[in-house]
Phi, psi and omega in degrees: 000131179291145177233155177284146179295158183303324185266015178296136183266115173259123185206198177213171183219144176209204180203166178300307183295337180276339189234329191291319191068210178045047192297329184225038179241164177053040173091352182294138176263165183287143170264179177300325179294317179299315183288320179298319178296323177296322184281315186225066183298336182293343180276350182266142185303124180057022180064026182260125183253189185296342179292331186252093177235212178275006170061041177300329181303324180261339189236030185298329180294320176295321178298314181295324176299322176293320177302314181296320179296333178274000181065030173287144172242009173206158178207128179256128172217189181230165172264141174276113177308318183289343177271317184288317180230080187304326179251009181086352185232322190261124180290132180267108184298330178292326176292317178300315180299316181298308184294321179296318178294319180297310182293322179294322177299319176299309182300320181296340180251019176073026182242123181276124176283128173247114195246126179259149184264335184215121179231063175073009187252075178294132174301139181294324180299328178278326177299323180294339177272354181124354179060219182290354177287337182259141185297328182298342178300325180294321179288322176299318180294320179299320178294318176300315179299314178303317180298317180294318180298319181290324184282329189229004185296339176285340181258328186252127181241357175230117184241156169226144179279309183226147167259121175046063182301334178301329187292312182291339177282307182294318184280334182262335185237357174227020183186189185231027180267346175228153174290139015266012176047062176240164178239093183209102187295322180295318176295323178298320179296318179294320177298317179299317181296312181293327176298314180290327175295318177298317177302309183297321179292327176292319176300318178300317178297323179295316182300328182256012178279167179287340182243061183256027182268012177249219181223152178229147188214183167225146182255120183242145173270092186268151180203143170291144181258124180250127174277150183296328180212180176269006176298145186304320183291324177290320178296319178296321178298319179296322178297317180293320178298319179296319180296314185282317187272330186248298190288336179304315180273319185294314180298318180297319184289320186257337180249340181076020179221169175249146179302132185297321179297324178294313179299319184293318181292328175289322180296312183291344180256009181056044181241005180299140178288161173288133180230174176227157176303133180100347180297319182302321180292322179299315179294315185295326186268357187227065176270169188269165176273329176203165178249131169272129183244115170262118182246130179243304182196164176294162174258114185254121185225162176218176181299149178293158177297326179215120178282135180228144170219128000289159181279153175244350180182177183294335180298342178279351183245327181195165174214158183279170172213157181273000000 
């Protein structure tokens, strides 16, 4: 009978905005979730906002005790950018104290902290400047990453830059489940590009940090793509879905390049993002050590109702089926 290796990591995963609570205390500034709840609390389930979670900020020792009771030997969570650097520049000592105590508590109980830097919680001060639509967001993120590596790199040896970056793009710029809840495919493409640029710049900061003896990754929600039939149009739809939803992020993270077919269809549709000289080198030189895979279900697609060129959105390339 096969057995798992001794060093296999059994764990669970959560995030700062989902668990910490204490949304606006001890120097923390508002994230998009905090501000959105302030603006439209009626859109949140039972009128419950980011302040009311499982209160890890106050109860982390109890949380870690539960992890230990479950025999976990790893736990993935995230740092709140808005807690560590409330204004994007100034280190918050109360945040450093909290995270160091939290991570040390895990280690003291035989639990390895796996720490992610971004879980959909854009700082509001940066959102007001344009969020991921503006290029400076990548540099702000790189500085935040550098700060986190320096503050916690002696305790944390497994890092992730982003959790499921596709989600904040699709839900915020092709839907209304995340702020700024707009439907604009061209803006979504630019957001995706700057997100990946921020990721690569964060990897670069890790490689040259004083605590680069661990590993760095990105967490993607990966899925096999199934075509509805073996008909050529359905198979082609599956190829496009794989390019946009899977390989766009995966190729960039592990190969440092983007699929040429993806680039070409964006070019012919006047949807290419704004780039700068030197970007290709940043992507090529800063690939990951491993991939975090969140798996939910396959992606099932079929041919679009109407094929269009140039494309105006993903509906021109494929559509889902039940």
